[in-house]
C-alpha positions as CSV (number, residue, x, y, z in Angstrom):
1,X,70.6,-30.0,-114.5
2,X,74.1,-30.5,-115.9
3,X,76.2,-27.5,-116.7
4,X,75.7,-26.6,-120.4
5,X,76.6,-23.5,-122.3
6,X,74.1,-24.5,-125.0
7,X,71.3,-24.4,-122.5
8,X,72.5,-21.0,-121.2
9,X,72.4,-19.6,-124.7
10,X,68.9,-21.1,-125.3
11,X,67.9,-19.5,-122.0
12,X,69.2,-16.1,-123.1
13,X,67.4,-16.4,-126.5
14,X,64.1,-17.4,-124.8
15,X,64.0,-20.7,-126.7
16,X,63.2,-22.9,-123.6
17,X,59.8,-24.0,-122.4
18,X,58.7,-22.4,-119.1
19,X,59.8,-25.4,-117.0
20,X,63.3,-25.6,-118.6
21,X,63.7,-21.8,-118.3
22,X,63.0,-22.0,-114.6
23,X,65.4,-24.9,-114.1
24,X,68.2,-23.0,-115.9
25,X,67.5,-19.8,-113.9
26,X,67.7,-21.7,-110.6
27,X,70.9,-23.5,-111.7
28,X,72.5,-20.1,-112.6
29,X,71.7,-18.8,-109.1
30,X,73.7,-21.7,-107.5
31,X,76.4,-22.6,-110.0
32,X,79.3,-20.1,-110.0
33,X,80.8,-21.5,-113.2
34,X,77.5,-21.2,-115.2
35,X,76.8,-17.8,-113.7
36,X,80.1,-16.6,-114.9
37,X,79.4,-18.1,-118.3
38,X,76.0,-16.4,-118.5
39,X,77.6,-13.1,-117.4
40,X,80.2,-13.4,-120.1
41,X,77.6,-14.1,-122.7
42,X,75.6,-11.1,-121.5
43,X,78.7,-8.8,-121.7
44,X,79.5,-10.1,-125.1
45,X,76.0,-9.3,-126.3
46,X,76.0,-5.9,-124.7
47,X,79.4,-5.1,-126.3
48,X,78.1,-6.1,-129.7
49,X,75.1,-4.0,-129.3
50,X,77.2,-1.0,-128.2
51,X,79.3,-1.0,-131.4
52,X,76.9,-2.5,-134.0
53,X,75.6,0.2,-136.4
54,X,72.0,1.2,-136.0
55,X,70.2,2.4,-139.1
56,X,67.2,4.7,-139.0
57,X,64.6,4.4,-141.7
58,X,65.6,6.9,-144.5
59,X,63.5,10.0,-144.8
60,X,62.7,9.2,-148.4
61,X,61.3,5.8,-147.7
62,X,57.6,7.0,-148.0
63,X,58.4,8.7,-151.3
64,X,60.1,5.7,-152.7
65,X,57.2,3.4,-151.9
66,X,54.7,5.8,-153.4
67,X,56.8,6.2,-156.6
68,X,57.1,2.4,-156.9
69,X,53.3,2.0,-156.6
70,X,52.7,4.8,-159.1
71,X,54.9,3.0,-161.6
72,X,53.1,-0.3,-161.0
73,X,49.7,1.4,-161.5
74,X,50.9,3.0,-164.7
75,X,52.1,-0.3,-166.0
76,X,48.8,-2.0,-165.2
77,X,46.9,0.9,-166.9
78,X,49.0,0.6,-170.0
79,X,48.4,-3.2,-170.1
80,X,44.7,-3.2,-169.5
81,X,43.6,0.2,-170.7
82,X,41.8,0.7,-167.4
83,X,42.7,3.0,-164.6
84,X,42.6,1.6,-161.1
85,X,43.8,4.5,-158.9
86,X,41.7,3.7,-155.8
87,X,43.1,0.1,-155.5
88,X,46.6,1.4,-155.7
89,X,45.9,4.1,-153.2
90,X,44.5,1.5,-150.8
91,X,47.6,-0.6,-151.3
92,X,49.9,2.4,-150.7
93,X,48.0,3.3,-147.6
94,X,48.2,-0.2,-146.3
95,X,52.0,-0.5,-147.0
96,X,52.7,2.9,-145.4
97,X,50.6,2.0,-142.4
98,X,52.5,-1.3,-141.9
99,X,55.9,0.4,-142.3
100,X,54.9,3.1,-139.9
101,X,53.5,0.8,-137.2
102,X,56.5,-1.7,-137.5
103,X,59.0,1.1,-137.3
104,X,57.4,2.8,-134.3
105,X,57.0,-0.6,-132.5
106,X,60.5,-1.7,-133.2
107,X,62.2,1.2,-131.4
108,X,60.6,0.8,-128.0
109,X,60.9,-3.0,-128.2
110,X,64.6,-2.6,-129.0
111,X,65.1,-0.2,-126.1
112,X,63.2,-2.6,-123.8
113,X,65.2,-5.5,-124.9
114,X,68.4,-3.6,-124.3
115,X,67.3,-2.6,-120.8
116,X,66.3,-6.2,-119.9
117,X,69.8,-7.3,-121.1
118,X,71.5,-4.8,-118.8
119,X,69.2,-5.7,-115.9
120,X,70.1,-9.4,-116.3
121,X,73.8,-8.7,-116.6
122,X,73.7,-6.5,-113.5
123,X,71.8,-9.2,-111.6
124,X,74.4,-11.9,-112.4
125,X,77.3,-9.6,-111.6
126,X,75.7,-9.0,-108.2
127,X,75.4,-12.8,-107.7
128,X,78.9,-13.4,-108.8
129,X,80.2,-10.8,-106.4
130,X,78.5,-12.6,-103.6
131,X,79.7,-16.1,-104.4
132,X,83.1,-15.2,-105.6
133,X,86.0,-13.2,-104.1
134,X,85.6,-9.9,-105.9
135,X,83.1,-8.0,-103.8
136,X,85.4,-5.2,-102.9
137,X,88.5,-3.6,-104.4
138,X,88.5,-0.8,-101.8
139,X,87.1,-2.0,-98.4
140,X,86.2,1.1,-96.4
141,X,83.2,2.7,-94.6
142,X,84.6,6.1,-95.3
143,X,83.2,7.8,-98.5
144,X,86.2,10.1,-98.5
145,X,88.4,7.1,-99.0
146,X,86.2,5.2,-101.5
147,X,85.6,8.2,-103.8
148,X,89.3,9.1,-104.4
149,X,90.1,5.5,-105.0
150,X,88.3,5.6,-108.3
151,X,90.4,8.6,-109.5
152,X,92.3,7.6,-112.7
153,X,90.5,4.3,-113.0
154,X,87.3,5.7,-114.5
155,X,86.5,8.5,-117.0
156,X,84.0,9.8,-114.5
157,X,83.7,10.4,-110.8
158,X,81.0,8.4,-109.0
159,X,78.9,10.1,-106.4
160,X,79.8,8.1,-103.2
161,X,77.6,8.5,-100.2
162,X,77.2,6.8,-96.8
163,X,73.9,6.1,-95.2
164,X,75.0,4.4,-92.0
165,X,72.6,6.4,-89.9
166,X,69.7,5.4,-92.1
167,X,70.6,1.7,-92.0
168,X,72.5,1.4,-95.3
169,X,76.2,1.7,-94.3
170,X,78.8,2.0,-97.1
171,X,81.4,-0.9,-97.0
172,X,83.5,-0.1,-100.1
173,X,83.6,-0.2,-103.8
174,X,85.1,-1.9,-106.8
175,X,85.4,-1.7,-110.6
176,X,83.1,-3.8,-112.8
177,X,82.5,-4.2,-116.5
178,X,79.0,-3.6,-117.9
179,X,77.5,-2.5,-121.3
180,X,80.9,-2.5,-122.9
181,X,82.5,-0.1,-120.4
182,X,84.1,0.0,-116.9
183,X,81.6,1.2,-114.3
184,X,81.7,1.9,-110.6
185,X,80.1,-0.6,-108.1
186,X,79.4,0.9,-104.7
187,X,78.7,-1.7,-102.0
188,X,76.4,-1.2,-99.1
189,X,74.9,-3.3,-96.3
190,X,71.3,-3.6,-95.1
191,X,71.4,-5.7,-92.0
192,X,73.1,-9.0,-93.3
193,X,72.2,-8.2,-96.9
194,X,74.5,-6.8,-99.6
195,X,73.4,-3.9,-101.9
196,X,75.4,-3.3,-105.1
197,X,74.9,0.1,-106.7
198,X,76.2,0.2,-110.3
199,X,76.6,3.7,-111.7
200,X,78.0,5.3,-114.9
201,X,77.2,8.3,-117.1
202,X,73.8,8.2,-118.7
203,X,73.7,7.9,-122.5
204,X,70.4,9.7,-122.9
205,X,67.8,11.8,-121.1
206,X,66.7,10.9,-117.6
207,X,64.4,7.9,-117.4
208,X,61.6,7.1,-114.9
209,X,62.5,4.9,-112.1
210,X,61.7,1.2,-112.6
211,X,62.3,-2.1,-111.0
212,X,62.9,-5.7,-112.0
213,X,62.7,-8.9,-109.9
214,X,64.0,-12.4,-110.5
215,X,64.8,-15.4,-108.4
216,X,64.4,-13.5,-105.1
217,X,66.6,-10.6,-106.2
218,X,65.3,-7.0,-106.9
219,X,66.8,-4.4,-109.1
220,X,65.9,-0.7,-109.2
221,X,66.9,1.6,-112.0
222,X,66.9,5.4,-112.2
223,X,69.0,8.3,-113.3
224,X,70.5,10.9,-111.0
225,X,72.5,14.0,-112.0
226,X,73.2,12.6,-115.5
227,X,74.3,9.3,-114.1
228,X,72.5,6.0,-114.6
229,X,72.1,4.0,-111.4
230,X,71.2,0.3,-110.9
231,X,70.8,-1.0,-107.3
232,X,70.4,-4.7,-106.7
233,X,69.9,-6.8,-103.6
234,X,67.8,-9.6,-102.1
235,X,66.1,-7.1,-99.8
236,X,62.5,-6.1,-100.6
237,X,61.6,-3.7,-103.3
238,X,60.3,-1.1,-100.8
239,X,63.7,-1.1,-99.0
240,X,65.6,-0.8,-102.2
241,X,63.4,2.1,-103.3
242,X,64.1,3.7,-99.8
243,X,67.9,3.3,-100.7
244,X,67.2,5.0,-104.1
245,X,65.4,7.9,-102.4
246,X,68.3,8.4,-100.0
247,X,70.8,8.4,-102.8
248,X,68.9,10.9,-104.8
249,X,68.8,13.5,-102.0
């Protein structure tokens, strides 16, 4: 395919048919320019989400609906001379059920969409680091060199560990930008493969570990000591989960 920002936006908005979606995904994995464009779009979306106001349904919503229905029932009674309480009660119950179901479904869907957006942004930051020149800001196998390097550059201190004896040697770290903030990217090797570990303070309570796969890459997400962690590589999920277990000890 030819490079096209319009196709990338359609890809992000899930507007493409399956064949076109796969074509764009494959193109993004091989074209540095389009991968950077996609990463920029992802960051812009994440930044907008991070500052956009989020409104919860007001506590008086149920009362307002019931009051409006009571007024409508009273108006009909006055006009017809007949009372129809059961029909209005049924309507009220139906409306409240729809509001309740819609509201409760929207929240997990929004959380899931936000998580998927972060996962995709992380995946493409990983790919960009491999095909570009910005894999390491501080190349070092010494955790006591890498950890102090972040001092003054972040508003938190990342937990830097080395797992050379377990087959995941530390090779350095860098600064990256995700979800509207600067984060730590710790870089490890697994044989000839690169593992990027992105970490920053968690915004909420701990989440259950989960994984995400696309185009031959695997992403594992978990929280550890009030930090959110995303590890990404082209090694197998089992090995990436082994890395997660080492980091959590």
